[in-house]
N, C-alpha and C positions, 0 to 999 in steps of 0.2 A: 451415513458414513462421514467421518471427519478426518481431515488430514492436518498433521502438525509438521509443516514444512521447515526443514532445517532445525530439527528438534534438539540437536546437541544432547546434553545430559537431561533435558527436561522431557522425559518420556511420559506422555499423557495417557492416562487410562481412557479407553473408549475411542482413541484416535489411531490412525495409521501414522506412525512416527517415521519420518523419512529424513535421512541425512547422508552426506558423502562418506562419513566415517561410521564404523560400527561402535555404537555406544551400548550394545548389549540389549537386544530386543527391538531394535528399529530396522526398517527396510533400508537398504543401501542403494543410493543412486546419486549421481552427480547432477545437481540442479541446473547446471549450464548445458546439459545434454537433453535435447528434446527429440522425440516425445518422451514424456514420463511414462512409467510402466503402469498406466491406468487407462481405462476406457473413457470415452467421452461421457460427460454427465454423470460422474461417479460420486462426487462429494457434495454434502449439504453445507459443510463449513470447511474453510481452509484457514488455518492459523499460521501467521508468518511473523514471528517475533525476532527482530534483529537478524534477518537473513537476506532480505531483498537488496540491501545495500552492498552485499558481497557478490552478487551475480555479475556476470560479464556483459550480458545484454538484457536490459530491463524489458524492452518490448517483447523479446522472444519469450521470456519467462512469464510475464503477465498475460500474454496471449495463450500460453500453455495452461496457466491456471484457469483462464476463462474456459478453455476446452474441457478440462477435467471436472469443472464445477457444474452442478445442476443449475437449471434456471432458478433464479431467486436465491441461490446459495449466498451465504455470508462469507466474506473474506475479511479477516481481521489482520491489520498490519501495524506493527510497532517498528519504528526505525529511528536512529539518531538524527537530530536536526543538523543540517550541513554546516551551520556556523558554530556548533558546539564542539568542544574538544573530544566528546565521545565519538564524533564522526571523524574529524581530521587527525585525531590521535592514534587511529588504528590504520596501519598501512594496507590492510586487507580490504578496506572499504573502497568500493569502486563507483557506486551510484549515490550521488548526493540527494537527500530527501528534503523537500520543501512542503509547505502546506498546500502547494499547487501541483504536486507530483502527479496526481491522477486527473488533472484537468483535461489532458488530451484523450482520455478514455471515458470521460464522464458522459453518461446518457442524460440528456436534459428533457426529453419528451416535450410536453406542452408547458413546462414551468416558465414563468416570466423571469427573464434574466436581467441581471445588473449589466451596466455598460461593459465592464471588464469581461464578464462571463460571455456576453454576446460576441465580443471581439475574439475571445479565445476559441469559442465554438466554431468560428469560421476560419481559424488558423491552426487547426489541429496538426500535430506531427506524430500520429500513431500509425503511420504507414498503411492506412486503410485495412488494418487487420480484422476489423469487426469486433474486437474485444471491447465491450462496453460495460460500464458499472455505474450504478446510481451511488453517489457518495452520500451515504446515510448520515455519517458523522465524521468530522475531522477536527482534531484539537491538538494543541500543544500540551505537553507535560513539562512544567518548568523545572522541577527539581525533585529528587528523592529525599531531600532534607525537609523534614516536617515544618521547620520554621519558614520555608519559602513556598510551600504548597498553596497557600492562600492566593498567590499571584496568578495561579491558573485561571481564576475567574476573570481577572482583568485582561490577561493576555488573549483569552478566547472570546472576548466580547466581539471583536472583529479581527480574526486571526490573519487574514490577508493583509490588512493595513498594518497590523503589528509587525508582521514579517517584513513588509516593505520599508517601514520607517523606524522601527525600534529594536528589532532583533539583533542588530549589530551592537547595541549598548547592553542589552540583557538577553542572552541567548537561551532559549528553552533547551532542555536536554533531549527530548524526543518528541516524535509526532505519532499520533494514533489515528488510524483510519478504520472505519467500518464501511465496507462496500457491499452492495447487493448486485449480483451477477444478472445482467440483462442479456437475454438471447432472443433471437427472432423478432427484433424490433426494428423500426425504421432507423435510419442513420442518426437521428437525433440532432442533426446539424440545424442551426438556426440561421436564417438569413438576416443580415443586418439591415 
């Protein structure tokens, strides 16, 4: 089973389409109100395109998505990059998205960590919710204009460094994440 969270007019076939407004054929629920009307371990995939930046409490919502997702489920996230006008130009946006947005929820297991990742793993601010995800992929999408799409390659060579030092000069439009839901694993914290 698949969930299209915050579907808007994009009603996807083969998905449970969920939004706060009736778009004709979708399930209606306010995504800021938990629990969602689904049992634990319901979905194999949760698709979130330009919705998570609108929620009032990111931790509450991402923890709820973890609850309703099956172990190893995929969560696909598209969100506007916080330095781009697509983010700050919409007064309904509440949660700024960075290439590091899911760092506090990342399951690292036995993976060898870079210095920054090791520091971050020991300074998590996910409120001990237990919601953990393997970040399978994260990348910037620089522009919808064809003439600029070639920049994606360079921007994504080392996206954390790009964000830290260059994103203020040339801001990508959006961020893409593919997460794998991790359940019943150890805390994944790494000792420095």
